[in-house]
C-alpha positions as CSV (number, residue, x, y, z in Angstrom):
1,M,-0.1,-0.2,0.0
2,M,1.3,3.5,-1.0
3,R,0.0,6.5,0.3
4,G,0.3,10.3,-1.2
5,Q,-1.1,13.8,-0.1
6,D,-4.7,12.9,-1.5
7,H,-4.9,9.5,-2.6
8,W,-3.6,5.9,-1.8
9,A,-3.3,2.9,-3.6
10,V,-3.1,-0.7,-2.7
11,A,-1.5,-3.4,-5.1
12,V,-2.3,-7.5,-4.5
13,R,-0.8,-10.3,-6.2
14,E,-4.0,-12.3,-7.1
15,P,-3.8,-16.2,-7.3
16,N,-3.6,-16.2,-10.9
17,G,-0.1,-13.8,-10.8
18,T,-1.7,-10.9,-12.0
19,V,-1.2,-7.7,-10.3
20,Y,-4.8,-6.0,-9.0
21,V,-4.4,-2.4,-8.6
22,E,-7.1,-0.1,-6.8
23,S,-6.4,3.6,-6.0
24,H,-9.0,6.2,-3.8
25,D,-9.1,9.9,-2.6
26,I,-8.0,10.4,1.1
27,D,-11.1,12.2,2.1
28,S,-9.7,14.3,5.2
29,I,-10.9,16.4,7.9
30,A,-8.5,18.8,7.6
31,A,-9.3,19.7,4.5
32,R,-12.9,21.3,5.6
33,Y,-11.7,22.6,9.1
34,A,-8.5,24.4,9.1
35,I,-7.5,23.4,13.2
36,W,-7.1,19.7,11.9
37,R,-3.8,21.4,9.8
38,K,-1.9,22.5,12.7
39,P,1.1,21.3,14.3
40,F,-0.1,18.4,16.9
41,F,-3.9,18.3,15.6
42,R,-2.6,17.1,12.1
43,G,-0.6,14.0,13.9
44,M,-4.1,12.9,15.3
45,V,-5.6,13.3,11.5
46,V,-2.7,11.3,10.2
47,L,-3.3,8.7,12.8
48,G,-6.6,8.1,12.0
49,Q,-6.9,8.2,8.8
50,S,-3.9,5.6,8.8
51,L,-6.3,3.4,10.8
52,K,-9.4,3.9,8.2
53,I,-7.1,3.7,4.9
54,G,-5.1,0.4,6.6
55,V,-8.7,-1.4,7.4
56,R,-9.6,-0.6,3.6
57,A,-6.7,-1.7,2.3
58,L,-6.4,-4.6,4.2
59,L,-10.2,-5.8,2.8
60,V,-9.0,-5.2,-0.7
61,A,-5.8,-7.1,-0.3
62,S,-7.5,-9.7,1.4
63,N,-10.1,-10.2,-1.1
64,H,-7.7,-10.1,-4.0
65,A,-5.1,-12.7,-2.6
66,M,-7.1,-15.2,-1.8
67,E,-9.5,-17.6,-3.4
68,E,-13.3,-16.4,-4.1
69,D,-14.4,-19.2,-1.3
70,E,-11.8,-17.8,1.7
71,Q,-12.6,-14.0,1.2
72,L,-13.5,-11.5,4.1
73,S,-16.5,-9.4,3.9
74,S,-15.7,-5.9,5.5
75,R,-18.2,-6.9,8.9
76,Q,-15.7,-10.1,9.6
77,V,-12.5,-7.8,8.8
78,G,-13.9,-4.3,11.3
79,V,-14.7,-6.9,14.0
80,S,-11.0,-8.4,13.8
81,L,-9.3,-5.4,13.6
82,T,-11.3,-3.8,16.6
83,I,-10.8,-6.8,18.5
84,A,-7.0,-6.2,17.5
85,M,-6.9,-2.5,18.7
86,V,-8.8,-3.3,21.8
87,A,-6.3,-6.1,22.5
88,F,-3.5,-3.6,21.6
89,V,-4.6,-1.0,24.0
90,A,-4.9,-3.7,26.7
91,V,-1.7,-5.1,26.1
92,F,0.7,-2.6,25.8
93,V,-1.2,0.3,27.4
94,L,-2.8,-0.5,30.4
95,G,-1.9,-4.3,30.7
96,P,1.9,-2.4,31.7
97,T,0.5,0.2,33.8
98,S,-1.7,-2.4,35.8
99,L,1.5,-4.5,36.7
100,F,3.8,-1.3,37.7
101,V,0.6,-0.1,39.9
102,W,1.1,-3.6,41.7
103,L,5.1,-3.9,41.7
104,E,4.4,0.0,43.0
105,N,2.1,-1.6,46.2
106,T,4.0,-4.8,46.5
107,L,7.4,-2.6,47.0
108,D,6.4,0.2,48.2
109,I,8.4,2.4,45.1
110,H,6.7,5.6,44.3
111,G,7.8,8.4,42.2
112,V,9.2,8.8,38.5
113,I,11.0,5.8,38.4
114,V,8.1,3.9,38.4
115,N,6.7,5.1,35.4
116,V,10.2,5.5,33.7
117,A,10.5,1.9,34.4
118,E,6.8,1.3,33.2
119,G,7.5,2.9,29.9
120,V,11.0,1.0,29.1
121,F,9.0,-2.0,30.1
122,R,6.2,-1.2,27.2
123,V,8.7,-0.4,24.5
124,A,10.4,-3.6,25.7
125,L,7.3,-5.4,25.5
126,F,6.4,-4.2,21.7
127,V,9.9,-4.4,20.7
128,G,9.7,-8.4,21.4
129,Y,6.2,-9.0,20.2
130,L,7.4,-7.9,17.0
131,W,10.5,-10.0,16.9
132,L,8.1,-12.9,18.1
133,I,5.7,-12.3,15.3
134,G,8.2,-11.8,12.5
135,R,9.2,-15.3,12.5
136,T,6.0,-16.6,11.3
137,K,6.4,-17.2,7.9
138,D,2.7,-15.4,7.0
139,I,4.0,-12.4,8.8
140,H,7.5,-12.3,7.5
141,R,6.0,-11.9,3.7
142,V,4.3,-9.2,5.2
143,F,7.5,-7.2,6.1
144,E,8.9,-8.5,2.8
145,Y,6.3,-6.2,1.4
146,H,7.6,-3.5,3.7
147,G,10.7,-3.6,2.7
148,A,9.5,-3.3,-0.9
149,E,7.9,-0.5,0.1
150,H,10.5,1.5,1.2
151,K,12.9,0.5,-1.2
152,T,10.5,1.7,-3.8
153,I,10.6,5.1,-2.3
154,A,13.8,5.1,-1.9
155,A,14.9,4.9,-5.4
156,Y,12.2,7.2,-6.2
157,E,13.6,9.8,-4.0
158,H,17.2,9.1,-5.8
159,G,15.7,9.8,-9.4
160,V,16.2,5.9,-10.5
161,E,14.1,4.4,-13.1
162,L,11.5,2.2,-11.1
163,V,12.7,-1.3,-12.1
164,P,13.1,-3.8,-9.6
165,E,17.0,-4.3,-10.6
166,R,17.6,-1.0,-9.8
167,I,15.2,-0.6,-6.8
168,D,16.6,-3.8,-4.6
169,G,20.1,-2.1,-4.2
170,Y,18.2,0.4,-2.0
171,P,18.1,-0.1,1.9
172,K,14.9,-1.3,3.3
173,E,14.5,0.7,6.0
174,H,13.1,4.3,5.7
175,V,13.0,7.8,7.9
176,R,9.1,8.4,7.2
177,C,8.4,4.8,8.2
178,G,4.7,3.8,10.6
179,T,7.4,2.0,12.2
180,N,9.3,5.5,13.3
181,F,6.2,6.4,14.2
182,L,5.2,3.9,16.2
183,I,8.5,3.6,18.7
184,I,8.8,7.3,18.4
185,V,5.1,7.1,20.8
186,M,6.3,4.4,22.9
187,I,9.2,6.4,23.7
188,V,7.6,9.9,24.4
189,T,5.1,8.0,26.6
190,V,8.1,7.2,28.8
191,F,8.5,11.1,29.3
192,V,5.0,12.0,29.3
193,F,3.7,9.7,31.5
194,S,6.4,10.4,33.9
195,L,5.0,13.7,34.4
196,F,1.4,12.3,35.5
197,G,2.9,11.1,38.8
198,T,1.4,7.9,40.5
199,P,-2.1,8.6,41.1
200,G,-4.5,5.8,41.6
201,L,-4.9,3.0,39.5
202,V,-8.0,3.8,38.0
203,W,-6.8,7.7,37.2
204,R,-3.9,6.4,36.0
205,L,-5.5,3.7,33.3
206,L,-7.6,6.6,32.0
207,S,-4.6,8.9,31.9
208,R,-3.2,6.4,29.6
209,V,-5.7,6.1,27.1
210,I,-6.4,9.7,27.2
211,A,-3.1,10.9,26.4
212,I,-2.8,8.5,23.4
213,P,-3.9,11.3,20.7
214,I,-1.9,13.7,22.5
215,I,1.3,11.8,22.0
216,A,0.7,10.4,18.6
217,G,0.2,14.1,17.5
218,G,3.7,15.3,19.1
219,A,5.7,12.5,17.8
220,Y,3.9,12.7,14.3
221,E,5.5,16.3,14.2
222,A,8.8,14.7,15.3
223,L,8.8,12.3,12.1
224,R,8.0,15.1,10.3
225,L,11.2,17.3,11.7
226,G,13.1,14.3,11.1
227,A,12.5,13.7,7.2
228,K,12.7,17.7,6.7
229,Y,16.7,17.5,8.4
230,P,17.7,14.5,7.9
231,D,21.3,15.3,8.2
232,S,20.7,16.7,11.7
233,L,22.9,15.0,14.3
234,L,19.4,15.5,16.6
235,M,17.1,14.4,14.4
236,R,18.9,11.1,13.3
237,A,19.6,9.9,16.9
238,L,15.8,10.7,17.1
239,M,14.9,8.4,14.0
240,R,17.7,5.6,15.0
241,P,15.6,3.7,17.2
242,G,13.0,3.4,14.5
243,I,15.6,2.4,11.7
244,W,16.4,-0.3,14.5
245,L,13.2,-1.8,14.8
246,Q,12.9,-1.9,11.2
247,K,15.6,-4.3,10.9
248,I,12.7,-6.4,12.6
249,T,9.2,-5.0,10.4
250,T,11.1,-4.9,7.1
251,Q,12.5,-8.0,5.2
252,E,14.6,-8.0,2.2
253,P,11.8,-8.4,-0.7
254,D,11.9,-10.7,-4.1
255,T,11.5,-9.6,-7.2
256,G,7.6,-10.2,-7.8
257,Q,7.3,-8.6,-4.3
258,I,8.8,-5.5,-5.6
259,E,7.4,-5.2,-8.7
260,V,3.4,-5.2,-6.3
261,A,5.3,-2.4,-4.7
262,V,6.1,-0.6,-7.9
263,A,2.6,-1.0,-9.4
264,S,1.1,0.6,-6.1
265,F,3.5,3.4,-6.1
266,H,3.1,4.0,-10.0
267,E,-1.1,4.5,-9.2
268,V,-0.4,6.9,-6.4
269,L,2.0,9.2,-8.9
270,R,-0.6,9.1,-11.6
271,R,-3.4,9.8,-9.4
272,E,-1.4,12.8,-7.8
273,A,-0.1,14.0,-10.9
274,D,-3.6,14.3,-12.3
275,A,-4.9,16.0,-9.1
276,G,-1.6,18.5,-9.3
277,A,-0.4,17.4,-6.4
278,T,3.1,16.6,-4.8
279,P,3.3,12.8,-4.3
280,G,4.8,11.1,-1.2
281,S,4.4,7.9,0.7
C-alpha cells in the first residue's frame, strides 16, 4: 500500500499471478477545518486516517489475494481489527500500567522511577512482540512487502528508474516509516507519563488512554522534523530507534514483491499528477 498527499493505492498479487491495483481519494477532515492542519492536531488526523485506510487496504488485499471462497467481508475485517485494537490497548497500554501499579504497592516504590520503568518495559514488550510475530511465515512475508515499499520510495527519491533491478539496491529501512512513528510514540510515553505522577489505578489507566492522541500528535511532529532535516545529528538520533526497529519490521523482498510495490506507487503517482498534487509515501 502506498499513500500520497491526497490519494492512496493498494496493489495485490492475485492467485493467477496478475497484479490488481486499486486507488482512492483521501477524505480528510483537515481539508474542511483548518484547526486539524495545525501542528499536533494534524498528527491525530494522520493517525485516524492511517487506521481507516489500513482497514480498507486490508479488505482489498484479503479479497484479491485469496480464492473466492476464502474472501472476507468488510464486517469480518472490521470485527477482527476492532478486537486487535482493543487487545493492543489492553496489552501495551493498560497491561504495563496495571503491572507497575501492583509492583509499586508490593515493593513500596513511588515516584518518577515507576513511570520510567513502566515506559521502558512497554517499549521492550512491543519490540519483543514484533520480533516474535516476525518469525512466523505469514508475517515475515508481510515484512518483505514492507521492505519492498521502502526500497521503491527510496529509489524514487533518488531519481532512479523504478524497475526491480535498480530498486533492490536501496535500503529496506526508511525514515518516514510508520514503524518510526510507533516507536517514537512509545518513547515519548516514557517521558509524558512520568509527568503524571503516581495517582490511583483508575486515574492512571484513564490518563494512559486519554494521552494517546496527544502523544501521537507530538510524535508525528517529530517524524516530520526527522524527514525535513535528515542530516541533523539530533534528528538522526531521534530517528535511529525507528531505523533499528525496522530491522525487524522490514525484510528483503523478492523481485515479484518489488513489482507489486512499484505498481502501487505508480498508481499513486498517476492520481497525484492528475490532481496536480505532490507525490509522497
